[in-house]
C-alpha positions in Angstrom: -18.5 -15.7 8.6 -16.1 -14.4 11.9 -13.6 -14.6 9.6 -14.3 -12.1 7.9 -15.1 -9.7 10.7 -11.3 -8.5 10.9 -9.8 -8.9 7.4 -7.3 -6.3 6.3 -9.5 -3.6 4.0 -9.9 -4.1 0.3 -8.1 -2.9 -2.4 -9.6 -3.2 -5.8 -7.3 -5.4 -7.7 -5.2 -4.3 -10.7 -4.7 -5.4 -14.2 -0.8 -5.4 -13.9 1.3 -8.4 -13.7 3.9 -9.0 -11.5 7.4 -10.6 -12.2 6.9 -15.3 -12.0 9.8 -15.5 -9.6 8.2 -13.2 -7.3 5.6 -15.4 -5.9 6.3 -18.5 -3.4 4.6 -22.1 -4.5 0.9 -22.4 -5.1 -0.6 -25.9 -2.4 -3.0 -28.3 -3.8 -5.4 -29.4 -1.8 -9.5 -30.1 -1.5 -12.2 -28.7 0.1 -13.2 -29.8 2.6 -16.7 -28.0 4.3 -18.2 -24.9 2.4 -20.9 -22.8 4.4 -23.7 -20.7 3.2 -24.0 -17.6 5.0 -26.1 -14.8 2.8 -25.7 -15.8 -0.8 -21.7 -16.1 0.1 -20.0 -19.1 0.5 -17.7 -19.9 2.0 -15.8 -22.6 3.9 -12.3 -25.3 4.5 -9.5 -26.6 2.5 -7.3 -29.6 4.3 -3.9 -29.9 3.1 -2.9 -32.6 4.9 -3.3 -32.2 9.0 -4.1 -28.3 8.0 -7.2 -26.5 7.5 -7.7 -23.1 5.7 -10.3 -20.7 5.6 -12.2 -19.1 1.9 -14.5 -16.6 1.3 -15.4 -15.6 -2.0 -12.8 -12.9 -2.0 -9.8 -14.9 -1.8 -10.9 -17.1 -5.3 -9.6 -16.7 -8.5 -11.8 -19.2 -10.2 -14.9 -18.5 -11.8 -16.9 -20.6 -9.6 -17.0 -21.6 -6.1 -15.5 -24.6 -5.3 -18.4 -27.5 -3.9 -17.4 -30.3 -0.7 -14.8 -32.9 -2.4 -13.2 -30.3 -5.2 -9.2 -30.0 -5.9 -7.8 -26.2 -5.6 -5.1 -25.0 -5.6 -4.0 -21.8 -3.3 -1.6 -20.0 -1.6 -1.4 -19.8 2.1 -1.8 -16.8 4.4 -1.6 -15.8 7.5 -5.6 -15.4 10.1 -8.0 -13.0 9.1 -8.1 -13.1 12.1 -6.3 -13.5 15.8 -6.3 -17.6 16.8 -8.7 -18.0 13.2 -7.3 -20.6 10.4 -4.9 -19.7 8.0 -6.1 -18.8 5.0 -6.7 -19.8 1.1 -5.6 -17.3 -1.5 -5.8 -17.3 -4.6 -7.5 -20.0 -4.7 -8.0 -21.5 -7.7 -10.9 -25.0 -9.1 -9.2 -28.0 -10.9 -12.0 -28.3 -13.2 -13.3 -25.2 -13.7 -12.9 -21.9 -15.4 -10.2 -19.1 -15.1 -8.6 -16.5 -16.5 -5.0 -15.2 -16.3 -2.5 -13.3 -17.7 0.4 -13.9 -19.2 3.9 -13.3 -16.9 6.3 -15.7 -18.9 6.6 -17.1 -22.7 9.4 -20.1 -23.0 11.8 -19.8 -25.2 10.9 -22.4 -27.6 7.6 -20.0 -27.9 5.3 -23.3 -27.5 4.2 -22.9 -23.4 4.3 -19.9 -21.4 3.0 -18.9 -17.5 -0.5 -17.5 -16.7 -0.5 -15.2 -13.4 -3.7 -16.1 -11.9 -5.7 -13.7 -8.4 -8.1 -13.1 -7.0 -10.4 -9.7 -5.9 -7.8 -9.2 -3.3 -5.1 -9.8 -5.3 -3.2 -12.5 -4.3 -1.7 -14.2 -7.5 0.6 -17.2 -8.5 1.7 -18.6 -11.4 0.9 -21.5 -14.1 1.6 -23.7 -16.7 0.3 -23.6 -20.0 0.7 -25.1 -23.1 -0.1 -23.2 -26.4 -1.6 -24.5 -29.3 0.3 -24.0 -33.0 -3.3 -22.1 -33.8 -2.0 -19.0 -31.1 1.2 -18.2 -32.0 2.6 -14.3 -31.5 1.3 -14.7 -28.0 2.4 -11.5 -25.5 3.1 -10.5 -21.4 0.1 -9.1 -20.2 -2.6 -11.4 -23.1 -5.3 -12.1 -21.3 -6.6 -16.1 -21.2 -9.3 -18.3 -20.2 -8.8 -21.6 -19.3 -9.9 -24.2 -17.7 -7.8 -25.6 -14.7 -5.9 -28.3 -14.3 -2.8 -30.5 -13.0 0.4 -31.9 -14.7 3.3 -33.4 -13.0 4.8 -29.9 -11.9 1.8 -28.6 -10.5 -1.7 -26.7 -11.5 -2.3 -26.4 -15.6 -4.3 -24.3 -18.0 -6.5 -26.2 -20.1 -8.3 -25.0 -23.0 -6.9 -21.5 -24.0 -9.4 -18.7 -25.2 -7.9 -15.8 -26.1 -9.9 -12.8 -24.1 -10.1 -9.4 -25.6 
């Protein structure tokens, strides 16, 4: 795992959320290669002609991606000189993840969740709110299945977390 050797020092992920407008739009890609080294899966995500490196520290999903999985991520600089750009806050379509509410739409029928990886990289995704989930407040955490709508990543099957 050469890409990991010169990574910036890890900082513990804080449970705070940041303003919804503070984040770049996530990119969509497909996992092309998965390697396993001492039980740590890492690999590459393809987006057009670009190739992005990822490792377990950069996952926002609960499960690791498999080859061929569609993923959403934010692009970051390489972890070392001469390396590939990095895919951070990798969210695997069809897999579970968790996020915190950062914005509730005025209708109260939808919100945006913020997802993060273990290094604190974050982005926001859309979530419709079923009628049974009234009174959603900022900071409330949900577990969901990552999906996609016409505007980008979205959250389905939300479950409130304690």
